[in-house]
Structure formats: C-alpha cells, structure tokens
C-alpha positions as CSV (number, residue, x, y, z in Angstrom):
1,M,7.7,-6.0,13.5
2,S,4.4,-7.4,14.5
3,A,4.9,-10.8,15.9
4,A,3.4,-13.0,18.7
5,F,6.1,-14.0,21.1
6,S,6.2,-16.6,23.9
7,H,8.2,-16.3,27.1
8,P,11.1,-18.8,27.4
9,A,9.5,-20.1,30.6
10,T,6.7,-21.6,28.5
11,L,9.1,-23.7,26.4
12,R,10.6,-27.1,27.2
13,F,14.3,-27.0,26.4
14,D,16.1,-30.4,26.3
15,P,17.3,-31.0,29.9
16,A,20.5,-32.5,28.6
17,T,21.5,-29.9,26.1
18,G,19.4,-26.9,27.0
19,L,18.4,-26.6,23.4
20,L,15.3,-27.0,21.2
21,P,14.8,-27.2,17.5
22,A,13.7,-24.1,15.6
23,I,12.2,-24.4,12.1
24,V,12.4,-21.3,9.9
25,Q,9.8,-20.8,7.2
26,D,9.6,-18.1,4.6
27,A,6.7,-15.8,5.7
28,D,5.7,-15.0,2.1
29,T,6.1,-18.3,0.3
30,G,5.6,-20.8,3.1
31,Q,8.8,-22.6,2.0
32,V,10.8,-24.3,4.8
33,L,14.2,-22.5,4.9
34,M,16.3,-24.3,7.5
35,L,16.4,-26.0,10.9
36,G,18.5,-24.6,13.8
37,Y,18.7,-24.9,17.5
38,M,18.1,-22.4,20.2
39,N,18.8,-22.1,23.9
40,E,16.9,-19.7,26.2
41,E,19.3,-16.8,25.4
42,A,19.0,-17.3,21.7
43,W,15.2,-17.4,21.9
44,A,15.2,-14.2,24.0
45,R,17.6,-12.5,21.6
46,T,15.4,-13.5,18.6
47,Q,12.4,-11.9,20.2
48,Q,14.3,-8.8,21.3
49,D,16.2,-8.0,18.1
50,G,13.7,-9.3,15.5
51,R,16.5,-11.3,13.8
52,V,16.7,-15.1,14.0
53,T,19.4,-16.1,16.4
54,F,20.5,-19.6,17.1
55,F,22.9,-21.4,19.4
56,S,25.7,-22.8,17.3
57,R,26.7,-26.3,18.6
58,S,29.9,-26.2,16.6
59,K,31.0,-22.7,17.7
60,N,29.5,-23.1,21.1
61,R,28.1,-19.6,21.1
62,L,25.1,-17.5,20.0
63,W,24.9,-17.2,16.2
64,V,22.9,-14.6,14.4
65,K,21.9,-16.1,11.1
66,G,23.5,-13.9,8.4
67,E,26.1,-12.3,10.7
68,S,28.8,-13.0,8.1
69,S,26.9,-13.2,4.9
70,G,24.4,-10.4,5.5
71,N,21.5,-12.8,4.7
72,F,19.6,-12.1,7.9
73,L,16.2,-13.7,8.7
74,T,13.8,-11.0,9.9
75,V,11.2,-12.3,12.2
76,V,7.5,-11.9,11.3
77,S,6.0,-14.3,13.9
78,L,7.0,-17.0,16.3
79,H,5.0,-20.1,17.1
80,V,5.3,-22.9,19.7
81,D,4.2,-26.4,19.0
82,C,1.7,-28.3,21.1
83,D,4.4,-30.0,23.2
84,A,6.3,-26.6,23.7
85,D,9.5,-28.3,22.7
86,T,9.8,-27.0,19.1
87,V,9.3,-23.6,17.6
88,L,8.3,-22.4,14.1
89,I,9.7,-19.0,13.0
90,R,8.1,-17.2,10.0
91,A,10.7,-14.9,8.7
92,I,11.6,-12.7,5.7
93,P,15.0,-13.8,4.3
94,A,17.4,-11.1,3.1
95,G,19.0,-13.5,0.7
96,P,19.8,-17.2,0.2
97,T,19.4,-19.0,3.5
98,C,21.8,-21.9,2.8
99,H,25.6,-21.5,2.8
100,R,25.5,-23.2,-0.7
101,G,23.7,-20.1,-2.0
102,T,20.3,-21.8,-2.3
103,V,17.0,-20.4,-1.1
104,S,16.6,-23.3,1.4
105,C,18.8,-25.8,3.1
106,F,16.3,-28.4,2.0
107,E,17.1,-28.4,-1.7
108,Q,19.8,-29.1,-4.3
109,P,22.1,-26.2,-5.5
110,E,20.7,-26.3,-9.0
111,Q,17.3,-25.3,-7.6
112,T,18.6,-21.9,-6.5
113,L,16.6,-20.1,-9.1
114,A,13.3,-21.9,-8.5
115,P,10.5,-19.4,-8.8
116,A,8.6,-18.3,-5.7
117,A,5.0,-19.5,-5.2
118,P,2.7,-17.0,-6.9
119,I,0.9,-15.9,-3.8
120,G,4.2,-15.6,-2.0
121,F,5.5,-13.3,-4.8
122,L,2.4,-11.1,-4.5
123,A,2.8,-10.9,-0.7
124,G,6.4,-9.8,-1.2
125,L,5.3,-7.2,-3.8
126,E,2.7,-5.9,-1.4
127,R,5.3,-5.6,1.3
128,L,7.5,-3.6,-1.1
129,I,4.6,-1.3,-1.9
130,V,3.9,-0.7,1.8
131,E,7.6,0.2,2.2
132,R,7.3,2.7,-0.6
133,R,4.4,4.3,1.1
134,E,5.9,4.4,4.5
135,F,9.5,5.3,3.5
136,P,9.2,7.3,0.3
137,E,12.6,8.9,0.9
138,R,14.3,5.5,0.2
139,A,13.2,5.6,-3.4
140,P,12.1,9.1,-4.3
141,T,12.1,8.5,-8.0
142,S,10.0,5.3,-7.7
143,Y,6.8,5.1,-9.8
144,T,5.0,3.7,-6.8
145,V,6.0,6.6,-4.7
146,S,4.8,9.0,-7.4
147,L,1.4,7.3,-7.3
148,F,1.1,7.7,-3.6
149,N,2.1,11.4,-3.9
150,K,-0.7,11.9,-6.4
151,G,-3.3,10.5,-4.1
152,I,-5.9,7.8,-4.1
153,A,-8.1,9.3,-6.8
154,K,-5.2,9.1,-9.3
155,I,-4.5,5.5,-8.2
156,A,-8.1,4.6,-8.6
157,Q,-8.1,6.2,-12.1
158,K,-5.0,4.1,-13.0
159,V,-6.8,0.9,-11.9
160,G,-9.7,1.9,-14.2
161,E,-7.4,2.5,-17.1
162,E,-5.6,-0.8,-16.6
163,A,-8.9,-2.7,-16.3
164,V,-10.1,-1.2,-19.6
165,E,-6.9,-2.2,-21.3
166,T,-7.2,-5.7,-19.9
167,V,-10.8,-6.1,-21.1
168,I,-9.8,-4.8,-24.6
169,D,-7.0,-7.4,-24.8
170,A,-9.2,-10.2,-23.5
171,V,-12.1,-9.5,-25.9
172,G,-9.7,-8.9,-28.8
173,G,-8.0,-12.3,-28.2
174,S,-4.6,-10.7,-27.6
175,R,-3.1,-13.8,-25.9
176,E,0.4,-12.5,-26.1
177,T,-0.2,-9.1,-24.5
178,L,-3.0,-10.1,-22.0
179,P,-0.6,-11.3,-19.2
180,G,1.2,-8.0,-19.3
181,E,-2.0,-6.0,-19.0
182,V,-3.3,-8.3,-16.1
183,A,0.1,-7.8,-14.4
184,D,-0.3,-4.0,-14.7
185,L,-3.9,-4.3,-13.3
186,L,-2.8,-6.5,-10.4
187,Y,0.0,-4.1,-9.5
188,H,-2.2,-1.0,-9.5
189,L,-4.9,-2.9,-7.5
190,L,-2.3,-3.7,-4.9
191,V,-1.3,0.0,-4.7
192,L,-4.9,0.9,-4.3
193,L,-5.4,-1.6,-1.5
194,V,-2.3,-0.3,0.3
195,A,-3.5,3.3,-0.2
196,S,-6.9,2.3,1.2
197,G,-5.4,0.5,4.2
198,V,-6.8,-2.9,3.1
199,P,-4.3,-5.8,3.3
200,M,-4.4,-8.4,0.5
201,A,-4.9,-11.0,3.2
202,E,-8.3,-9.5,3.9
203,V,-9.4,-9.8,0.3
204,I,-8.2,-13.4,0.3
205,S,-10.2,-14.1,3.5
206,V,-13.3,-12.8,1.8
207,L,-12.7,-15.1,-1.2
208,Q,-12.2,-18.0,1.2
209,E,-15.3,-17.2,3.1
210,R,-17.4,-17.0,-0.1
211,H,-16.0,-20.3,-1.3
212,R,-17.2,-21.9,2.0
213,L,-20.8,-20.6,1.6
214,P,-22.9,-22.6,-0.8
215,N,-24.9,-19.6,-2.1
216,T,-21.7,-17.7,-3.0
217,R,-19.4,-20.5,-4.1
218,H,-20.0,-19.5,-7.8
219,L,-18.0,-16.4,-7.1
220,T,-14.8,-18.3,-6.6
221,E,-15.3,-21.2,-9.0
222,G,-15.1,-21.4,-12.8
C-alpha cells in the first residue's frame, strides 16, 4: 500500500470525546462511502494495518470496518483537513460499504446497482491488470496473464490489431459493433501501459496539461 500518513500528534481530537470524524471515499470512483469516528488508537491501527478502523461509539471499542461482513476498506491514502480535526480516507471497498447492502451509506437501497463512474471503472480495471501482472499465480488461466507471458511485443501487436478493427467499424458505420471494438482496444491499451510501467494517471495528466495550453487545446477538444 502506498499512502501518505500523518502522525496522530498532528491531529486535533475532540477534547471531550477523544474522537474525530473520518470520511471514507472510494479511491477509484470518488464516491463518498461513509462517515465514521476515530480515536488515536483507531487512527494508528488504520495506518499500521492498511484497513480502515473506527472507534465504535455504540460498542465502545475499536471496530475494523468489514470485520463481520468481510467488506473491508483497504486504505490507498490518508488526508488531514486544514484544521487537522477531520480526516479523509481514500480506500478500495471489498464490497458494499453500508449494512443495507448499498455501495454507500449516502444513498437509497434501490441505488445498489448504480453504475460506477467511467473513469473509476477504468481505474479499477487497471488495478486488476496490475494484479494479474504481479500475481499471475492467482489466475494462471487468465487471458491477461497470457498476454504478459507473451511479452510486450505481442501486447503491442494486439493493440495494433484492435485499432485496425476499430477503424474498420468506424469507417464502415458499424454503430452496433463499434463500442465492443473500442472496449477491446481500451483494454489492450491498458495492458500495454501496465507492461510499459506507465500508469493511466500519467496519460490523463498529459491530456490535462495539453488542455491547459492554448496551442495544444485542439488535441483534447472536439
């Protein structure tokens, strides 16, 4: 886990309760998942174990989110607000965060199956591809693992093939099949980026930078 942590001494816990509020945000989608409370020990345990740990006011003890359901929140990064009395935790949820079975505690149950934000989904897919590269033994029959085994030249070849198929569908006006071809192209591009050691965030940063520069804005606009 790569995360920026702050020492408890830098935080301002409520002098009456010894607690401070902790907001949990999905690291991939940016969606706010829940609000909990931490004391110094919960804050330290969260940093040490990499799983979000709260102080339960009803149970009057430390509470690891997901300890009974298995829906843990794995920490990506920790952030302290300007007054040092509230923390923001960016995490990856193992399942529904709310006890109602919903993605977030800030939604109605019927919204359980709401789709993830597109960029968040791509970030999650990238994370899975990285996992396939780093731990191939977990899914030895995976197509992604087979691509990494064949090497970057084969991966680049697949990107070229998918790009050609995408162009053919686009030029031929194949509206029904074009999304599928683009999906194949995006997937293989992500595999190529991972194989090359280039995170998707770096590509997005380049696009953002070009959009800010007047002489290159046409590259990110229609």
